[in-house]
Backbone as CSV, one residue per row, in Angstrom:
resi,resn,N_x,N_y,N_z,CA_x,CA_y,CA_z,C_x,C_y,C_z
1,MET,0.800,-1.062,-0.007,0.043,-0.058,0.028,0.899,1.221,0.097
2,ALA,0.518,2.196,-0.789,1.324,3.307,-0.780,0.676,4.282,0.143
3,GLU,1.808,5.018,0.868,1.662,5.559,2.009,1.004,7.082,1.319
4,GLU,-0.010,7.661,2.091,-0.494,8.971,1.681,0.347,10.077,2.213
5,LYS,0.625,11.093,1.298,1.370,12.131,1.716,0.605,13.171,2.543
6,LYS,1.259,13.553,3.737,0.452,14.518,4.628,0.971,15.690,4.326
7,SER,0.070,16.695,3.921,0.343,18.057,3.657,0.166,18.926,4.966
8,PHE,1.152,19.597,5.258,0.938,20.591,6.555,0.831,21.890,6.195
9,ASN,0.257,22.252,5.047,0.162,23.496,4.447,-0.820,24.193,5.151
10,VAL,-0.536,25.567,5.709,-1.723,26.469,6.524,-2.894,26.574,5.877
11,LEU,-2.929,26.962,4.431,-3.745,27.260,3.688,-4.936,26.079,3.593
12,ASN,-4.288,24.898,3.425,-5.239,23.696,3.375,-5.876,23.256,4.841
13,ILE,-5.280,23.687,5.803,-5.568,23.471,7.175,-6.874,24.610,7.292
14,LEU,-6.456,25.869,6.904,-7.751,26.814,7.130,-8.744,26.372,6.383
15,LYS,-8.657,25.846,5.158,-9.818,25.758,4.230,-10.575,24.504,4.821
16,LYS,-10.009,23.273,5.393,-10.693,22.076,5.431,-10.944,22.158,6.905
17,GLU,-10.297,22.391,7.920,-10.354,21.997,9.219,-11.158,23.230,10.104
18,TYR,-10.605,24.341,9.611,-10.940,25.460,10.395,-11.546,26.678,9.348
19,PRO,-12.657,26.528,8.798,-13.174,27.497,7.771,-13.717,28.712,8.635
20,PHE,-14.057,28.720,9.899,-14.176,29.849,10.601,-13.236,30.815,10.910
21,GLU,-12.116,30.123,11.250,-10.845,31.146,11.466,-10.325,31.657,10.082
22,GLY,-10.545,31.203,9.014,-10.227,31.893,8.139,-10.984,33.155,7.610
23,ILE,-12.307,33.114,8.004,-13.186,34.215,7.803,-12.949,35.040,8.960
24,LEU,-12.599,34.767,10.132,-12.202,35.581,11.129,-10.920,36.322,10.865
25,LEU,-9.885,35.642,10.324,-8.973,36.225,9.954,-8.869,37.436,8.744
26,GLY,-9.944,37.039,7.982,-10.234,38.054,6.883,-10.862,39.410,7.443
27,LEU,-11.634,39.147,8.577,-12.461,39.946,8.971,-11.429,41.014,9.951
28,LEU,-10.620,40.433,10.805,-9.556,41.009,11.632,-8.675,41.850,10.703
29,GLY,-8.220,41.124,9.558,-7.141,41.722,8.660,-7.818,43.104,7.871
30,ALA,-8.929,43.083,7.592,-9.614,44.172,7.005,-9.834,45.443,8.196
31,LEU,-10.046,45.086,9.564,-10.053,45.977,10.485,-8.711,46.551,10.856
32,VAL,-7.711,45.880,10.837,-6.535,46.271,11.135,-5.955,47.107,10.008
33,LEU,-6.345,46.737,8.692,-6.007,47.721,7.507,-6.729,49.002,7.660
34,VAL,-7.812,49.026,8.192,-8.644,50.288,8.176,-8.088,50.993,9.316
35,LEU,-7.713,50.389,10.507,-6.929,50.984,11.654,-5.441,51.732,11.155
36,GLY,-5.047,51.013,10.395,-3.712,51.519,9.958,-3.867,52.867,9.305
37,ILE,-4.914,52.773,8.229,-5.302,54.011,7.365,-5.655,55.187,8.340
38,TYR,-6.531,55.047,9.353,-6.781,56.000,10.268,-5.591,56.592,11.021
39,ILE,-4.672,55.686,11.322,-3.571,56.341,11.944,-2.941,57.167,11.059
40,PHE,-2.847,56.578,9.830,-1.986,57.364,8.672,-2.633,58.833,8.513
41,GLU,-3.951,58.821,8.329,-4.543,59.997,8.206,-4.446,60.990,9.189
42,GLY,-4.594,60.497,10.611,-4.576,61.480,11.637,-5.720,62.169,12.217
43,GLU,-6.832,62.258,11.120,-8.138,62.866,11.571,-9.026,62.245,12.419
44,VAL,-9.422,60.827,12.143,-10.344,59.987,12.845,-9.539,59.332,14.029
45,LEU,-8.255,59.107,13.866,-7.586,58.484,14.971,-6.244,59.016,15.295
46,GLU,-6.006,59.676,16.249,-4.882,60.397,16.637,-3.948,59.789,17.460
47,VAL,-2.700,59.724,17.274,-1.607,59.247,18.294,-1.213,60.200,19.246
48,ARG,-1.718,59.976,20.601,-1.394,61.220,21.677,-0.083,60.813,22.580
49,LEU,0.278,59.508,22.402,1.346,58.985,23.192,2.864,59.206,22.609
50,THR,3.045,60.604,22.704,4.034,61.004,21.945,5.363,61.143,22.666
51,GLU,5.368,60.692,23.989,6.560,60.408,24.836,7.205,59.167,24.755
52,TRP,6.319,58.282,24.130,7.026,56.870,23.788,7.730,56.930,22.643
53,TRP,8.996,56.112,22.696,10.034,56.432,21.606,9.588,56.032,20.290
54,ILE,8.439,55.184,20.128,8.102,54.874,18.885,7.105,55.736,18.147
55,PHE,6.589,56.653,18.998,5.795,57.792,18.723,6.308,59.136,18.834
56,ASP,7.667,59.424,18.762,7.959,60.612,19.432,8.499,61.627,18.300
57,ALA,8.039,61.136,17.011,8.433,61.814,15.685,7.380,61.319,14.639
58,PRO,6.841,62.497,13.920,5.610,62.201,12.937,6.087,60.953,11.897
59,TRP,7.189,61.057,11.510,7.833,60.094,10.709,7.747,58.454,11.210
60,LYS,7.649,58.508,12.611,7.727,57.203,13.225,6.109,56.694,13.294
61,ILE,5.435,57.839,13.278,3.920,57.672,13.341,3.552,57.024,12.067
62,ILE,3.925,57.570,10.925,3.664,57.379,9.708,4.163,55.908,9.254
63,THR,5.424,55.475,9.919,6.158,54.250,9.652,5.109,53.139,10.374
64,PHE,4.857,53.582,11.498,4.064,52.493,12.244,2.625,52.357,11.710
65,SER,2.086,53.138,10.941,0.789,53.043,10.348,0.989,52.304,9.033
66,PHE,2.236,52.433,8.279,2.514,51.747,7.203,2.735,50.241,7.649
67,ILE,3.367,50.011,8.893,3.481,48.622,9.103,2.228,48.066,9.641
68,ILE,1.318,48.857,10.313,-0.038,48.044,10.519,-0.842,48.019,9.298
69,MET,-0.673,48.981,8.372,-1.533,48.566,7.086,-0.968,47.324,6.275
70,ALA,0.292,47.189,6.327,0.898,46.011,5.604,0.331,44.648,6.206
71,ILE,0.487,44.807,7.904,-0.078,43.519,8.431,-1.371,43.178,8.233
72,GLY,-2.338,44.107,8.076,-3.623,44.099,7.940,-3.880,43.433,6.160
73,ALA,-3.106,44.228,5.379,-3.313,43.797,4.027,-2.763,42.370,3.850
74,ALA,-1.800,41.864,4.507,-1.245,40.592,4.421,-2.163,39.454,4.973
75,ALA,-2.783,39.852,6.137,-3.735,38.997,6.710,-4.984,38.871,5.715
76,LEU,-5.364,39.754,5.309,-6.505,39.887,4.253,-6.358,39.209,3.203
77,ILE,-5.266,39.228,2.392,-4.870,38.545,1.323,-4.632,37.116,1.676
78,TYR,-4.079,36.951,2.819,-4.024,35.354,3.320,-5.356,34.736,3.531
79,ALA,-6.082,35.428,4.009,-7.420,34.959,4.096,-8.323,34.761,2.893
80,ILE,-8.151,35.623,2.115,-8.994,35.532,0.826,-8.424,34.572,-0.280
81,ALA,-6.952,34.256,-0.156,-6.411,33.470,-1.281,-6.979,32.141,-1.519
82,PRO,-7.463,31.456,-0.482,-7.973,29.949,-0.786,-9.049,30.047,-1.503
83,PHE,-9.832,31.129,-1.709,-11.091,31.391,-2.400,-10.842,31.621,-3.960
84,PHE,-9.746,32.148,-4.378,-9.137,32.611,-5.606,-8.143,31.485,-6.123
85,ILE,-7.508,30.744,-5.580,-6.373,29.773,-6.024,-7.090,28.824,-7.092
86,PRO,-8.243,28.192,-6.587,-8.767,27.332,-7.508,-9.122,28.066,-8.890
87,GLY,-9.749,29.185,-8.669,-10.081,29.998,-9.948,-9.126,30.078,-10.841
88,LEU,-7.882,30.535,-10.223,-6.599,30.753,-11.138,-6.082,29.711,-11.743
89,LYS,-6.225,28.471,-11.011,-5.810,27.287,-11.606,-6.711,26.898,-12.947
90,GLU,-8.080,27.137,-12.814,-8.995,26.937,-13.814,-8.772,28.128,-14.948
91,MET,-8.331,29.105,-14.815,-8.027,30.178,-15.997,-6.927,29.567,-17.014
92,ASN,-6.087,28.651,-16.252,-5.103,28.052,-17.257,-5.575,27.205,-18.298
93,LYS,-6.732,26.693,-17.905,-7.484,25.748,-18.917,-8.492,26.587,-19.957
94,VAL,-8.583,27.607,-19.737,-9.462,28.373,-20.798,-8.663,28.389,-22.023
95,SER,-9.418,28.335,-23.121,-8.839,28.697,-24.370,-9.291,30.084,-25.005
96,TRP,-8.368,30.964,-24.695,-8.671,32.486,-25.041,-8.882,32.647,-26.572
97,PRO,-9.642,33.579,-26.969,-9.830,33.928,-28.418,-8.686,34.688,-28.737
98,THR,-8.479,34.563,-30.376,-7.310,35.375,-30.935,-7.726,36.683,-30.839
99,ARG,-6.663,37.646,-31.362,-7.151,38.825,-31.547,-8.032,39.186,-32.359
100,SER,-8.032,38.634,-33.674,-9.104,38.810,-34.739,-10.497,38.495,-34.260
101,MET,-10.658,37.269,-33.511,-11.801,37.024,-33.085,-12.374,37.877,-31.960
102,LEU,-11.406,38.531,-31.047,-11.682,39.403,-30.014,-12.180,40.722,-30.936
103,ASN,-11.472,41.050,-31.833,-11.858,42.561,-32.434,-13.214,42.273,-33.182
104,ASN,-13.422,40.940,-33.791,-14.811,40.666,-34.473,-15.842,40.654,-33.410
105,TYR,-15.875,40.074,-32.203,-16.941,40.040,-31.092,-17.077,41.650,-30.646
106,LEU,-15.919,42.263,-30.527,-15.965,43.666,-29.829,-16.771,44.647,-30.843
107,SER,-16.582,44.553,-32.106,-17.210,45.151,-33.058,-18.681,44.993,-33.221
108,ARG,-19.038,43.606,-33.021,-20.481,43.136,-32.977,-21.081,43.846,-31.696
109,VAL,-20.493,44.041,-30.542,-21.148,44.366,-29.485,-21.409,45.714,-29.488
110,PHE,-20.289,46.552,-29.934,-20.329,47.995,-30.060,-21.300,48.499,-31.251
111,GLY,-21.387,47.548,-32.139,-22.296,47.966,-33.361,-23.760,47.790,-32.846
112,PHE,-24.051,46.692,-31.922,-25.564,46.581,-31.480,-25.720,47.558,-30.296
113,LEU,-24.693,48.083,-29.614,-25.045,49.140,-28.832,-25.312,50.422,-29.383
114,LEU,-24.527,50.605,-30.569,-24.675,51.948,-31.292,-26.270,51.933,-31.919
115,ILE,-26.554,50.725,-32.310,-27.694,50.676,-32.967,-28.959,50.912,-32.020
116,VAL,-28.902,50.401,-30.916,-29.728,50.614,-29.697,-29.875,51.911,-29.250
117,ALA,-28.685,52.628,-29.026,-28.686,53.855,-28.659,-29.372,54.884,-29.738
118,VAL,-28.947,54.677,-31.072,-29.753,55.433,-32.240,-31.292,55.118,-32.193
119,MET,-31.616,53.907,-31.865,-33.140,53.649,-31.785,-33.796,54.357,-30.455
120,PHE,-33.022,54.634,-29.513,-33.529,55.061,-28.227,-33.617,56.786,-28.637
121,ILE,-32.719,57.286,-29.317,-32.713,58.619,-29.650,-33.750,58.910,-30.647
122,LEU,-34.074,58.173,-31.592,-35.206,58.325,-32.609,-36.377,58.314,-31.950
123,TYR,-36.707,57.318,-30.952,-37.679,57.336,-30.307,-38.085,58.496,-29.378
124,ASP,-37.029,58.816,-28.805,-37.077,60.228,-28.030,-37.592,61.480,-28.892
125,LEU,-36.958,61.471,-30.080,-37.261,62.618,-31.080,-38.755,62.433,-31.582
126,VAL,-38.997,61.463,-31.699,-40.435,61.242,-32.307,-41.636,61.221,-31.129
127,PHE,-41.313,60.272,-29.883,-42.376,60.079,-29.289,-42.578,61.346,-27.983
128,VAL,-41.521,61.986,-27.777,-41.784,63.006,-27.006,-42.523,64.189,-27.381
129,PRO,-42.360,64.550,-28.565,-43.244,65.629,-29.013,-44.947,65.108,-29.311
130,LEU,-44.869,63.992,-29.619,-46.114,63.385,-29.692,-46.762,63.325,-28.532
131,PHE,-46.112,62.664,-27.430,-46.738,62.787,-26.116,-47.075,64.275,-25.751
132,ASN,-46.497,65.103,-25.980,-46.655,66.441,-25.249,-47.850,66.946,-26.140
133,PHE,-48.034,66.621,-27.553,-49.117,67.118,-28.096,-50.445,66.479,-27.774
134,LEU,-50.329,65.101,-27.225,-51.452,64.415,-26.718,-51.663,64.933,-25.301
135,TYR,-50.928,65.404,-24.600,-50.894,65.937,-23.219,-51.577,67.125,-23.334
136,GLN,-51.154,67.830,-24.272,-51.926,69.379,-24.470,-53.192,69.243,-24.849
137,LEU,-53.700,68.180,-25.500,-55.248,68.002,-26.039,-55.932,67.692,-24.893
138,GLY,-55.469,67.012,-23.918,-56.219,66.318,-22.854,-56.450,67.353,-21.694
139,ALA,-55.454,68.497,-21.639,-55.325,69.215,-20.510,-56.102,70.527,-20.696
């Protein structure tokens, strides 16, 4: 019997065994990202502990906010990645159209949109005066 390979990949563990923790990581990552943005802006959330060595200069507060934003973005990406990785693998299997096919399809779509737009413009030019005339007859 062949032995099964055990994978200790954190993404697989989060996907299969702890799906709630992945969602929680995404929510906390988004909150930490927003917190870092608020610290960077300085209007909503202001750092007043300027006697600490990490906050004693404005550039240190900005650096701290960038670090907080990076941690939040990394946690958010790490939590969202398991949902997109299977889709990226499937994108490699897609047979994409050639440039000539794409131009053909685009010209058909834009041609149809142009015809519909002209139709609505003509209806507007014909029916608005007609409805105004009928409205004046009844008033």
